Backbone as a printed PyTorch tensor [residue, N CA C, xyz], in Angstrom:
tensor([[[  38.5830,  158.5520, -145.0780],
         [  39.6070,  158.7500, -144.0690],
         [  39.6520,  157.5520, -143.1290]],

        [[  38.5000,  157.0070, -142.8110],
         [  38.4350,  155.8800, -141.8950],
         [  39.1550,  154.6680, -142.4690]],

        [[  38.9730,  154.4010, -143.7600],
         [  39.6230,  153.2320, -144.3530],
         [  41.1330,  153.4090, -144.3710]],

        [[  41.6000,  154.6520, -144.6140],
         [  43.0370,  154.9200, -144.5760],
         [  43.5880,  154.6890, -143.1790]],

        [[  42.8830,  155.1620, -142.1700],
         [  43.3250,  154.9930, -140.7830],
         [  43.4130,  153.5200, -140.4220]],

        [[  42.4350,  152.7160, -140.9020],
         [  42.4830,  151.2820, -140.6040],
         [  43.6640,  150.6210, -141.2910]],

        [[  43.9420,  151.0110, -142.5510],
         [  45.0790,  150.4170, -143.2670],
         [  46.3810,  150.7080, -142.5500]],

        [[  46.5490,  151.9550, -142.1180],
         [  47.7780,  152.3420, -141.4420],
         [  47.8750,  151.6800, -140.0770]],

        [[  46.7650,  151.5900, -139.3680],
         [  46.7640,  151.0360, -138.0220],
         [  46.9580,  149.5320, -137.9920]],

        [[  46.6880,  148.8320, -139.0610],
         [  46.9150,  147.4060, -138.9700],
         [  46.1450,  146.5660, -139.9550]],

        [[  45.5140,  147.1540, -140.9230],
         [  44.8500,  146.3590, -141.9360],
         [  43.4170,  146.0350, -141.5830]],

        [[  42.8770,  145.1230, -142.3430],
         [  41.4870,  144.7100, -142.1850],
         [  41.4120,  143.6340, -141.1040]],

        [[  40.3060,  143.5920, -140.3870],
         [  40.1310,  142.6190, -139.3070],
         [  40.3110,  141.1990, -139.8490]],

        [[  41.0800,  140.4070, -139.1490],
         [  41.3130,  139.0230, -139.5400],
         [  42.5560,  138.8330, -140.3870]],

        [[  43.1390,  139.9170, -140.8700],
         [  44.3660,  139.8120, -141.6650],
         [  45.5530,  140.1670, -140.7880]],

        [[  46.7050,  139.5380, -141.0420],
         [  47.8740,  139.8560, -140.2320],
         [  48.3020,  141.3100, -140.4150]],

        [[  48.8170,  141.8720, -139.3580],
         [  49.2730,  143.2590, -139.4090],
         [  50.5120,  143.3480, -140.2750]],

        [[  50.5010,  144.2830, -141.1760],
         [  51.6010,  144.4710, -142.1070],
         [  52.2430,  145.8300, -141.8420]],

        [[  53.5440,  145.8730, -141.7740],
         [  54.2090,  147.1380, -141.5310],
         [  54.5620,  147.7750, -142.8700]],

        [[  54.0140,  148.9510, -143.1040],
         [  54.2360,  149.6730, -144.3500],
         [  55.4680,  150.5630, -144.2060]],

        [[  56.2490,  150.6430, -145.2730],
         [  57.3730,  151.5680, -145.2870],
         [  56.9800,  152.7690, -146.1120]],

        [[  57.3280,  153.9200, -145.6370],
         [  56.9850,  155.1630, -146.3230],
         [  58.2600,  155.7480, -146.9200]],

        [[  58.6200,  155.3280, -148.1250],
         [  59.8280,  155.8460, -148.7670],
         [  61.0810,  155.1870, -148.2330]],

        [[  62.2050,  155.8020, -148.4900],
         [  63.4870,  155.2370, -148.0750],
         [  64.3200,  156.2120, -147.2560]],

        [[  63.7470,  157.3570, -146.8960],
         [  64.4880,  158.3780, -146.1620],
         [  64.6550,  157.9960, -144.7000]],

        [[  65.8570,  158.1660, -144.2090],
         [  66.1230,  157.9670, -142.7860],
         [  66.9480,  159.1480, -142.3160]],

        [[  66.4440,  159.8950, -141.3500],
         [  67.1350,  161.0730, -140.8700],
         [  68.4530,  160.6800, -140.2180]],

        [[  69.5650,  161.2330, -140.7060],
         [  70.8500,  160.9750, -140.0660],
         [  70.8330,  161.4700, -138.6110]],

        [[  71.6890,  160.9100, -137.8140],
         [  71.7060,  161.2020, -136.3880],
         [  72.0700,  162.6570, -136.0880]],

        [[  73.0070,  163.2180, -136.8350],
         [  73.4830,  164.5780, -136.5510],
         [  73.2600,  165.4970, -137.7410]],

        [[  72.9090,  166.7340, -137.4620],
         [  72.7750,  167.7580, -138.4920],
         [  74.1910,  168.1830, -138.8800]],

        [[  74.4690,  168.3680, -140.1730],
         [  75.8440,  168.7350, -140.5590],
         [  76.2490,  170.0840, -139.9720]],

        [[  77.4690,  170.1470, -139.5020],
         [  77.9710,  171.3880, -138.8860],
         [  79.1640,  171.9140, -139.6710]],

        [[  78.9120,  172.2410, -140.9060],
         [  79.9580,  172.8050, -141.7510],
         [  79.7180,  174.2910, -141.8990]],

        [[  80.7960,  175.0430, -142.0980],
         [  80.6840,  176.4810, -142.3330],
         [  80.5690,  176.7260, -143.8420]],

        [[  80.2950,  177.9620, -144.1950],
         [  80.2050,  178.3200, -145.6030],
         [  81.5300,  178.0190, -146.3010]],

        [[  82.6330,  178.3040, -145.6330],
         [  83.9630,  178.0240, -146.1900],
         [  84.1520,  176.5320, -146.4150]],

        [[  83.6700,  175.7150, -145.4890],
         [  83.7690,  174.2550, -145.6470],
         [  83.0420,  173.7960, -146.9160]],

        [[  81.8280,  174.3260, -147.1250],
         [  81.0730,  173.9400, -148.3220],
         [  81.7630,  174.4160, -149.5950]],

        [[  82.3520,  175.6010, -149.5510],
         [  83.0040,  176.1700, -150.7340],
         [  84.2510,  175.3920, -151.1440]],

        [[  84.8610,  174.6870, -150.2070],
         [  86.0840,  173.9320, -150.5200],
         [  85.8680,  172.4150, -150.4910]],

        [[  84.6730,  171.9740, -150.1540],
         [  84.3810,  170.5480, -150.0330],
         [  84.4640,  169.8560, -151.4020]],

        [[  85.1680,  168.7250, -151.4790],
         [  85.2310,  167.9730, -152.7390],
         [  83.8390,  167.4810, -153.1520]],

        [[  83.6480,  167.3190, -154.4400],
         [  82.3400,  166.9260, -154.9740],
         [  81.8740,  165.5880, -154.3990]],

        [[  82.7940,  164.6590, -154.1930],
         [  82.3950,  163.3520, -153.6470],
         [  81.8060,  163.4980, -152.2430]],

        [[  82.3680,  164.3950, -151.4450],
         [  81.8280,  164.6220, -150.0960],
         [  80.4620,  165.2910, -150.1600]],

        [[  80.2860,  166.2240, -151.1000],
         [  78.9810,  166.8510, -151.2830],
         [  77.9400,  165.8130, -151.6850]],

        [[  78.3100,  164.9360, -152.6210],
         [  77.3970,  163.8790, -153.0640],
         [  76.9770,  162.9910, -151.8990]],

        [[  77.9510,  162.6110, -151.0790],
         [  77.6580,  161.7450, -149.9300],
         [  76.7330,  162.4480, -148.9490]],

        [[  77.0270,  163.7080, -148.6580],
         [  76.2260,  164.4730, -147.7040],
         [  74.7880,  164.6330, -148.1890]],

        [[  74.6300,  165.0120, -149.4440],
         [  73.2820,  165.1930, -149.9870],
         [  72.5250,  163.8660, -150.0190]],

        [[  73.1980,  162.7990, -150.4160],
         [  72.5580,  161.4720, -150.4540],
         [  72.1250,  161.0200, -149.0720]],

        [[  72.9610,  161.3040, -148.0790],
         [  72.6780,  160.9130, -146.6990],
         [  71.3530,  161.5070, -146.2180]],

        [[  71.0210,  162.6970, -146.6950],
         [  69.7960,  163.3680, -146.2850],
         [  68.6670,  163.1890, -147.2850]],

        [[  68.8700,  162.3350, -148.2850],
         [  67.8320,  162.0710, -149.2680],
         [  67.5840,  163.2330, -150.2170]],

        [[  68.5890,  164.0860, -150.3730],
         [  68.4600,  165.2500, -151.2440],
         [  69.0300,  164.9380, -152.6240]],

        [[  68.5980,  165.6730, -153.6430],
         [  69.0540,  165.3800, -155.0010],
         [  70.5440,  165.6380, -155.1920]],

        [[  71.1880,  164.7290, -155.8960],
         [  72.6220,  164.8370, -156.1890],
         [  72.7400,  165.0470, -157.6920]],

        [[  72.2920,  166.2030, -158.1650],
         [  72.3310,  166.4870, -159.5940],
         [  72.9740,  167.8480, -159.8290]],

        [[  73.4620,  168.0560, -161.0340],
         [  74.0930,  169.3190, -161.3830],
         [  75.5960,  169.2500, -161.2390]],

        [[  76.2220,  170.3630, -161.5470],
         [  77.6800,  170.4040, -161.4060],
         [  78.0380,  170.7140, -159.9500]],

        [[  79.3250,  170.7360, -159.6750],
         [  79.7770,  170.8860, -158.2860],
         [  79.3340,  172.2300, -157.6930]],

        [[  79.3050,  173.2850, -158.4970],
         [  78.8830,  174.5910, -157.9740],
         [  77.4020,  174.5900, -157.6180]],

        [[  76.5860,  173.9300, -158.4220],
         [  75.1580,  173.8320, -158.1090],
         [  74.9380,  173.0270, -156.8320]],

        [[  75.7110,  171.9610, -156.6640],
         [  75.5910,  171.1470, -155.4470],
         [  76.0060,  171.9470, -154.2180]],

        [[  77.0720,  172.7480, -154.3560],
         [  77.5220,  173.5730, -153.2290],
         [  76.4450,  174.5730, -152.8350]],

        [[  75.8730,  175.2510, -153.8290],
         [  74.8170,  176.2260, -153.5460],
         [  73.6220,  175.5590, -152.8770]],

        [[  73.2540,  174.3840, -153.3860],
         [  72.1160,  173.6670, -152.8100],
         [  72.4000,  173.2770, -151.3650]],

        [[  73.5810,  172.7190, -151.1100],
         [  73.9430,  172.2970, -149.7460],
         [  73.9690,  173.4840, -148.7960]],

        [[  74.5350,  174.6120, -149.2410],
         [  74.5790,  175.7960, -148.3750],
         [  73.1670,  176.3090, -148.1020]],

        [[  72.2950,  176.2670, -149.1030],
         [  70.9140,  176.7040, -148.8980],
         [  70.1550,  175.7800, -147.9610]],

        [[  70.4670,  174.4890, -148.0270],
         [  69.7510,  173.5120, -147.2040],
         [  70.2640,  173.4650, -145.7630]],

        [[  71.5610,  173.6290, -145.5740],
         [  72.1370,  173.3690, -144.2560],
         [  72.6380,  174.5940, -143.4900]],

        [[  72.8770,  175.7120, -144.1750],
         [  73.3670,  176.8810, -143.4580],
         [  72.1760,  177.7500, -143.0320]],

        [[  72.2070,  178.2000, -141.8080],
         [  71.1360,  179.0300, -141.2700],
         [  71.7110,  180.4210, -141.0130]],

        [[  70.9320,  181.4190, -141.3500],
         [  71.3650,  182.7800, -141.0600],
         [  71.1420,  183.0660, -139.5870]],

        [[  72.1040,  183.7120, -138.9830],
         [  71.9950,  184.0110, -137.5470],
         [  71.4310,  185.3820, -137.3340]]])
């Protein structure tokens, strides 16, 4: 654990500090505010863009993408 902490904190003594990147995900600024009806009528290209923006898989047919997006972004009240 100590060696991992040193690597993350800045490397080995005497070596220049290197900034590590952890994947390619970047949280978008705003959480999507679409209703269930919006997802049900959203064109596939918009679904693809939305899912990609959040680093989520863009696979399957349009109905599978809609179900996935609604499961990921809609919250039960």
